[in-house]
C-alpha atoms as a printed R data frame, in Angstrom:
    type eleno elety resid chain resno       x      y       z
1   ATOM     1    CA   MET     A     1 -19.064 47.464 -56.708
2   ATOM     2    CA   SER     A     2 -15.519 46.969 -55.522
3   ATOM     3    CA   GLY     A     3 -14.749 44.350 -52.939
4   ATOM     4    CA   HIS     A     4 -11.897 46.244 -51.353
5   ATOM     5    CA   SER     A     5 -13.177 49.811 -51.385
6   ATOM     6    CA   HIS     A     6 -16.674 50.882 -52.130
7   ATOM     7    CA   ALA     A     7 -16.820 54.443 -52.764
8   ATOM     8    CA   LYS     A     8 -13.374 55.854 -52.907
9   ATOM     9    CA   THR     A     9 -16.238 58.075 -52.172
10  ATOM    10    CA   ILE     A    10 -15.124 61.087 -53.788
11  ATOM    11    CA   MET     A    11 -13.845 59.722 -57.052
12  ATOM    12    CA   ALA     A    12 -17.231 58.144 -57.577
13  ATOM    13    CA   THR     A    13 -18.704 60.517 -60.145
14  ATOM    14    CA   LYS     A    14 -17.149 63.191 -62.307
15  ATOM    15    CA   MET     A    15 -20.509 63.958 -63.870
16  ATOM    16    CA   ALA     A    16 -22.186 64.883 -60.607
17  ATOM    17    CA   ASN     A    17 -24.776 67.645 -60.404
18  ATOM    18    CA   ASP     A    18 -23.902 70.886 -58.627
19  ATOM    19    CA   ALA     A    19 -25.296 69.761 -55.275
20  ATOM    20    CA   LYS     A    20 -23.290 66.541 -55.396
21  ATOM    21    CA   LYS     A    21 -20.153 68.382 -56.492
22  ATOM    22    CA   GLY     A    22 -20.552 70.747 -53.559
23  ATOM    23    CA   LYS     A    23 -20.615 67.784 -51.193
24  ATOM    24    CA   ILE     A    24 -17.617 66.189 -52.922
25  ATOM    25    CA   TYR     A    25 -15.592 69.405 -52.690
26  ATOM    26    CA   SER     A    26 -16.561 69.791 -49.029
27  ATOM    27    CA   LYS     A    27 -15.261 66.292 -48.293
28  ATOM    28    CA   TYR     A    28 -12.036 66.975 -50.168
29  ATOM    29    CA   GLY     A    29 -11.624 70.248 -48.293
30  ATOM    30    CA   ARG     A    30 -11.674 68.335 -45.021
31  ATOM    31    CA   LEU     A    31  -9.273 65.706 -46.357
32  ATOM    32    CA   ILE     A    32  -6.835 68.408 -47.443
33  ATOM    33    CA   ALA     A    33  -7.019 70.197 -44.081
34  ATOM    34    CA   ILE     A    34  -6.415 66.939 -42.192
35  ATOM    35    CA   ALA     A    35  -3.528 66.013 -44.536
36  ATOM    36    CA   VAL     A    36  -1.889 69.346 -43.675
37  ATOM    37    CA   LYS     A    37  -2.300 68.718 -39.938
38  ATOM    38    CA   ASP     A    38  -1.076 65.121 -40.218
39  ATOM    39    CA   GLY     A    39   1.963 66.430 -42.074
40  ATOM    40    CA   GLY     A    40   3.010 68.569 -39.135
41  ATOM    41    CA   GLY     A    41   1.222 71.636 -40.420
42  ATOM    42    CA   SER     A    42   3.022 71.671 -43.760
43  ATOM    43    CA   GLY     A    43   0.920 73.076 -46.585
44  ATOM    44    CA   ASP     A    44   3.627 72.316 -49.138
45  ATOM    45    CA   PRO     A    45   2.709 69.231 -51.216
46  ATOM    46    CA   VAL     A    46   6.370 68.799 -52.184
47  ATOM    47    CA   LYS     A    47   7.222 68.165 -48.524
48  ATOM    48    CA   ASN     A    48   3.915 66.530 -47.551
49  ATOM    49    CA   ALA     A    49   3.294 63.355 -49.592
50  ATOM    50    CA   LYS     A    50  -0.163 62.743 -48.119
51  ATOM    51    CA   LEU     A    51  -1.253 66.275 -48.999
52  ATOM    52    CA   LYS     A    52   0.132 65.887 -52.529
53  ATOM    53    CA   ALA     A    53  -1.915 62.702 -53.066
54  ATOM    54    CA   VAL     A    54  -5.149 64.294 -51.815
55  ATOM    55    CA   ILE     A    55  -4.640 67.413 -53.945
56  ATOM    56    CA   GLU     A    56  -4.122 65.244 -57.034
57  ATOM    57    CA   GLN     A    57  -7.386 63.417 -56.294
58  ATOM    58    CA   ALA     A    58  -9.184 66.732 -55.750
59  ATOM    59    CA   LYS     A    59  -7.888 68.078 -59.062
60  ATOM    60    CA   SER     A    60  -9.045 64.919 -60.843
61  ATOM    61    CA   MET     A    61 -12.560 65.790 -59.629
62  ATOM    62    CA   ASN     A    62 -12.149 69.346 -61.007
63  ATOM    63    CA   MET     A    63 -12.107 70.925 -57.555
64  ATOM    64    CA   PRO     A    64 -11.393 74.651 -58.104
65  ATOM    65    CA   LYS     A    65  -7.889 75.852 -57.271
66  ATOM    66    CA   GLU     A    66  -9.196 78.478 -54.854
67  ATOM    67    CA   ASN     A    67 -11.093 75.794 -52.892
68  ATOM    68    CA   ILE     A    68  -7.903 73.767 -52.562
69  ATOM    69    CA   GLU     A    69  -5.926 76.792 -51.410
70  ATOM    70    CA   ARG     A    70  -8.553 77.687 -48.789
71  ATOM    71    CA   ALA     A    71  -8.525 74.134 -47.451
72  ATOM    72    CA   ILE     A    72  -4.722 74.223 -47.141
73  ATOM    73    CA   LYS     A    73  -4.917 77.502 -45.230
74  ATOM    74    CA   ARG     A    74  -7.524 76.038 -42.875
75  ATOM    75    CA   GLY     A    75  -5.120 73.187 -42.204
76  ATOM    76    CA   THR     A    76  -2.182 75.494 -41.499
77  ATOM    77    CA   GLY     A    77  -4.325 77.764 -39.337
78  ATOM    78    CA   GLU     A    78  -4.048 80.782 -41.656
79  ATOM    79    CA   LEU     A    79  -7.838 80.676 -41.968
80  ATOM    80    CA   ALA     A    80 -10.279 79.849 -39.211
81  ATOM    81    CA   GLY     A    81 -12.005 76.536 -39.694
82  ATOM    82    CA   GLU     A    82 -13.693 73.604 -38.033
83  ATOM    83    CA   ASN     A    83 -11.923 71.593 -35.361
84  ATOM    84    CA   LEU     A    84 -11.633 68.455 -37.472
85  ATOM    85    CA   GLU     A    85 -10.791 64.941 -36.366
86  ATOM    86    CA   GLY     A    86 -10.240 61.733 -38.303
87  ATOM    87    CA   VAL     A    87 -12.509 58.838 -37.305
88  ATOM    88    CA   SER     A    88 -12.542 55.133 -38.124
89  ATOM    89    CA   TYR     A    89 -15.258 52.594 -37.371
90  ATOM    90    CA   GLU     A    90 -15.481 48.837 -37.777
91  ATOM    91    CA   GLY     A    91 -18.657 46.932 -38.478
92  ATOM    92    CA   PHE     A    92 -20.515 44.244 -40.353
93  ATOM    93    CA   GLY     A    93 -22.973 44.588 -43.219
94  ATOM    94    CA   PRO     A    94 -25.473 42.429 -45.116
95  ATOM    95    CA   GLY     A    95 -24.303 38.832 -45.484
96  ATOM    96    CA   GLY     A    96 -21.827 39.358 -42.654
97  ATOM    97    CA   ILE     A    97 -19.404 41.381 -44.790
98  ATOM    98    CA   ALA     A    98 -16.646 43.160 -42.887
99  ATOM    99    CA   LEU     A    99 -16.557 46.972 -43.041
100 ATOM   100    CA   ILE     A   100 -14.053 49.693 -42.237
101 ATOM   101    CA   ILE     A   101 -15.617 53.141 -42.391
102 ATOM   102    CA   GLU     A   102 -13.365 56.213 -42.352
103 ATOM   103    CA   GLY     A   103 -14.249 59.870 -42.120
104 ATOM   104    CA   ILE     A   104 -13.451 63.346 -40.871
105 ATOM   105    CA   THR     A   105 -15.768 65.171 -38.505
106 ATOM   106    CA   ASP     A   106 -16.113 68.219 -36.299
107 ATOM   107    CA   ASN     A   107 -18.415 66.288 -33.921
108 ATOM   108    CA   THR     A   108 -17.335 62.722 -33.125
109 ATOM   109    CA   ASN     A   109 -20.408 61.911 -31.007
110 ATOM   110    CA   ARG     A   110 -22.814 62.966 -33.749
111 ATOM   111    CA   THR     A   111 -20.950 61.045 -36.442
112 ATOM   112    CA   LEU     A   112 -20.756 57.881 -34.322
113 ATOM   113    CA   THR     A   113 -24.520 58.054 -33.762
114 ATOM   114    CA   ASP     A   114 -25.140 58.669 -37.470
115 ATOM   115    CA   VAL     A   115 -23.060 55.650 -38.490
116 ATOM   116    CA   LYS     A   116 -24.796 53.392 -35.953
117 ATOM   117    CA   VAL     A   117 -28.218 54.455 -37.245
118 ATOM   118    CA   ILE     A   118 -27.256 53.960 -40.902
119 ATOM   119    CA   LEU     A   119 -25.870 50.494 -40.201
120 ATOM   120    CA   ASN     A   120 -28.922 49.458 -38.169
121 ATOM   121    CA   GLN     A   121 -31.296 50.663 -40.886
122 ATOM   122    CA   ASN     A   122 -29.450 48.786 -43.635
123 ATOM   123    CA   GLY     A   123 -28.778 45.321 -42.249
124 ATOM   124    CA   GLY     A   124 -25.504 46.134 -40.536
125 ATOM   125    CA   LYS     A   125 -24.095 46.622 -37.064
126 ATOM   126    CA   MET     A   126 -21.128 48.209 -35.344
127 ATOM   127    CA   ALA     A   127 -18.205 46.049 -34.205
128 ATOM   128    CA   GLY     A   128 -15.661 46.585 -31.476
129 ATOM   129    CA   GLU     A   129 -12.223 48.003 -32.172
130 ATOM   130    CA   GLY     A   130 -10.027 45.374 -33.801
131 ATOM   131    CA   ALA     A   131 -12.909 43.020 -34.615
132 ATOM   132    CA   VAL     A   132 -12.597 43.691 -38.348
133 ATOM   133    CA   LYS     A   133  -9.252 45.344 -39.152
134 ATOM   134    CA   TRP     A   134  -7.325 42.107 -38.744
135 ATOM   135    CA   MET     A   135  -9.087 40.937 -41.924
136 ATOM   136    CA   PHE     A   136  -7.446 43.748 -43.926
137 ATOM   137    CA   ASP     A   137  -3.946 44.921 -44.802
138 ATOM   138    CA   ARG     A   138  -2.889 48.532 -45.247
139 ATOM   139    CA   LYS     A   139  -1.614 48.943 -48.798
140 ATOM   140    CA   GLY     A   140  -0.959 51.512 -51.463
141 ATOM   141    CA   ASP     A   141  -3.567 51.202 -54.226
142 ATOM   142    CA   ILE     A   142  -2.990 52.592 -57.702
143 ATOM   143    CA   ALA     A   143  -5.890 52.275 -60.157
144 ATOM   144    CA   ILE     A   144  -5.305 52.479 -63.905
145 ATOM   145    CA   ALA     A   145  -7.766 52.117 -66.788
146 ATOM   146    CA   THR     A   146  -7.045 49.251 -69.154
147 ATOM   147    CA   GLU     A   147  -8.915 50.258 -72.309
148 ATOM   148    CA   GLY     A   148  -6.805 49.506 -75.372
149 ATOM   149    CA   LYS     A   149  -3.967 47.991 -73.349
150 ATOM   150    CA   LEU     A   150  -2.897 44.373 -73.087
151 ATOM   151    CA   LYS     A   151  -3.801 43.223 -69.594
152 ATOM   152    CA   GLU     A   152  -0.919 40.749 -69.307
153 ATOM   153    CA   GLU     A   153   1.610 43.428 -70.255
154 ATOM   154    CA   LEU     A   154   0.200 45.806 -67.640
155 ATOM   155    CA   GLU     A   155   0.388 43.122 -64.969
156 ATOM   156    CA   LEU     A   156   4.017 42.331 -65.781
157 ATOM   157    CA   LEU     A   157   4.959 46.009 -65.897
158 ATOM   158    CA   ALA     A   158   3.355 46.665 -62.506
159 ATOM   159    CA   ILE     A   159   5.221 43.754 -60.907
160 ATOM   160    CA   GLU     A   160   8.503 44.875 -62.490
161 ATOM   161    CA   LEU     A   161   8.021 48.356 -61.034
162 ATOM   162    CA   GLY     A   162   7.515 47.093 -57.483
163 ATOM   163    CA   ALA     A   163   3.856 46.075 -57.106
164 ATOM   164    CA   GLU     A   164   3.114 43.401 -54.503
165 ATOM   165    CA   ASP     A   165  -0.107 42.275 -56.156
166 ATOM   166    CA   VAL     A   166  -2.607 43.199 -58.873
167 ATOM   167    CA   ARG     A   167  -6.366 42.644 -59.113
168 ATOM   168    CA   TRP     A   168  -8.902 43.332 -61.844
169 ATOM   169    CA   ARG     A   169 -11.986 45.449 -61.238
170 ATOM   170    CA   ASN     A   170 -14.076 45.722 -64.391
171 ATOM   171    CA   ASN     A   171 -11.878 47.752 -66.777
172 ATOM   172    CA   PHE     A   172  -9.500 48.862 -64.048
173 ATOM   173    CA   LEU     A   173  -6.304 47.309 -62.787
174 ATOM   174    CA   ASP     A   174  -5.680 47.814 -59.067
175 ATOM   175    CA   ILE     A   175  -1.962 47.759 -58.340
176 ATOM   176    CA   TYR     A   176  -1.097 47.118 -54.697
177 ATOM   177    CA   THR     A   177   2.133 48.229 -53.080
178 ATOM   178    CA   LYS     A   178   3.680 48.462 -49.658
179 ATOM   179    CA   PRO     A   179   2.499 51.772 -48.118
180 ATOM   180    CA   GLU     A   180   6.020 53.201 -48.274
181 ATOM   181    CA   ASP     A   181   6.365 52.265 -51.979
182 ATOM   182    CA   LEU     A   182   3.171 53.953 -53.208
183 ATOM   183    CA   GLU     A   183   4.746 57.181 -54.485
184 ATOM   184    CA   LYS     A   184   7.740 55.400 -56.023
185 ATOM   185    CA   VAL     A   185   5.603 52.932 -58.019
186 ATOM   186    CA   LYS     A   186   3.168 55.683 -59.037
187 ATOM   187    CA   LYS     A   187   6.008 57.848 -60.334
188 ATOM   188    CA   SER     A   188   7.523 54.897 -62.224
189 ATOM   189    CA   LEU     A   189   4.191 54.184 -63.942
190 ATOM   190    CA   GLU     A   190   3.803 57.839 -64.916
191 ATOM   191    CA   GLU     A   191   7.304 57.778 -66.400
192 ATOM   192    CA   LYS     A   192   6.085 54.891 -68.591
193 ATOM   193    CA   GLN     A   193   3.232 57.147 -69.809
194 ATOM   194    CA   ILE     A   194   0.617 55.164 -67.848
195 ATOM   195    CA   LYS     A   195  -2.317 57.338 -66.795
196 ATOM   196    CA   ILE     A   196  -3.149 57.036 -63.094
197 ATOM   197    CA   GLU     A   197  -6.866 57.175 -62.242
198 ATOM   198    CA   SER     A   198  -6.276 57.283 -58.490
199 ATOM   199    CA   ALA     A   199  -3.561 56.555 -55.938
200 ATOM   200    CA   SER     A   200  -4.206 56.218 -52.214
201 ATOM   201    CA   LEU     A   201  -3.515 54.246 -49.065
202 ATOM   202    CA   ASP     A   202  -6.361 51.767 -48.606
203 ATOM   203    CA   TRP     A   203  -7.493 48.900 -46.436
204 ATOM   204    CA   VAL     A   204  -7.397 45.800 -48.659
205 ATOM   205    CA   ALA     A   205  -9.198 42.603 -47.629
206 ATOM   206    CA   LYS     A   206  -6.927 39.599 -47.108
207 ATOM   207    CA   GLU     A   207  -9.739 37.389 -48.394
208 ATOM   208    CA   GLU     A   208 -12.876 38.429 -50.251
209 ATOM   209    CA   VAL     A   209 -16.244 36.792 -49.602
210 ATOM   210    CA   GLU     A   210 -19.150 35.908 -51.877
211 ATOM   211    CA   ILE     A   211 -22.648 37.058 -50.920
212 ATOM   212    CA   SER     A   212 -26.005 36.671 -52.654
213 ATOM   213    CA   GLU     A   213 -27.339 39.155 -55.205
214 ATOM   214    CA   LYS     A   214 -29.992 40.276 -52.722
215 ATOM   215    CA   GLU     A   215 -27.321 40.891 -50.082
216 ATOM   216    CA   LYS     A   216 -25.243 42.818 -52.647
217 ATOM   217    CA   GLU     A   217 -28.237 45.066 -53.318
218 ATOM   218    CA   GLN     A   218 -28.653 45.625 -49.566
219 ATOM   219    CA   ALA     A   219 -24.929 46.372 -49.261
220 ATOM   220    CA   GLU     A   220 -25.132 48.899 -52.106
221 ATOM   221    CA   LYS     A   221 -27.943 50.726 -50.300
222 ATOM   222    CA   LEU     A   222 -25.857 50.734 -47.128
223 ATOM   223    CA   PHE     A   223 -22.838 52.157 -48.977
224 ATOM   224    CA   GLU     A   224 -24.978 54.853 -50.599
225 ATOM   225    CA   ALA     A   225 -26.459 55.859 -47.237
226 ATOM   226    CA   LEU     A   226 -22.975 56.120 -45.719
227 ATOM   227    CA   ASP     A   227 -21.727 58.078 -48.751
228 ATOM   228    CA   GLU     A   228 -24.499 60.611 -48.216
229 ATOM   229    CA   ASN     A   229 -23.143 61.464 -44.779
230 ATOM   230    CA   ASP     A   230 -20.883 64.513 -45.054
231 ATOM   231    CA   ALA     A   231 -18.375 63.096 -42.565
232 ATOM   232    CA   ILE     A   232 -17.746 59.768 -44.328
233 ATOM   233    CA   ASN     A   233 -14.992 59.568 -46.941
234 ATOM   234    CA   ASN     A   234 -14.188 55.899 -47.499
235 ATOM   235    CA   ILE     A   235 -15.924 52.583 -46.952
236 ATOM   236    CA   TYR     A   236 -13.878 49.395 -47.297
237 ATOM   237    CA   SER     A   237 -15.397 45.929 -47.484
238 ATOM   238    CA   ASN     A   238 -14.367 42.374 -48.210
239 ATOM   239    CA   ILE     A   239 -17.069 41.749 -50.829
240 ATOM   240    CA   LYS     A   240 -15.793 39.773 -53.791
241 ATOM   241    CA   ALA     A   241 -16.188 42.010 -56.841
């Protein structure tokens, strides 16, 4: 479990069964379409940095090329599609953990109701706008695997290349950057032959909190229930990993 972002939902499992993969690809399709719209309707990843990042994530999950192309065309309006909207909710979970829940939906009322029900059933509750986000900073987050590499050397390299902070998560190093520096630092790491597992803009907790093992189990069930909802893409928390 990651304290800053449970789920990077859709990078969660590369060995998913067909049903799970279908859901993952559906979520990525919506993310791609929204990235096109947010980029002024540009379906060119060279000119649309957000779209480029989402496509790279989709490819890392083996999303078929034709699925990606269809999603881009839905975003540009070349193909008819759902009227999609980005949504963001704030709440609290087991042990009082702070939550930011992000998604994309074609029915905001339905998704809001779904999220309320899931929280209520799993020891959580909704919070008002601004009640939680002040506990987080918006940062670029680059995750790299550390197998076979000296951790201290990776830390120093990341700082040299412009990282603001680094944190360890099992065998992964999370490299945090200013939002505007994400692509620059990512490119610099790739030039050093460092394999990037994921790169995205995330909400990162200013301070992480400890909760009991029982509360962690409850939180995991909450995260899984939210993940199962087609509209939810990312769940951020301040749980200490």
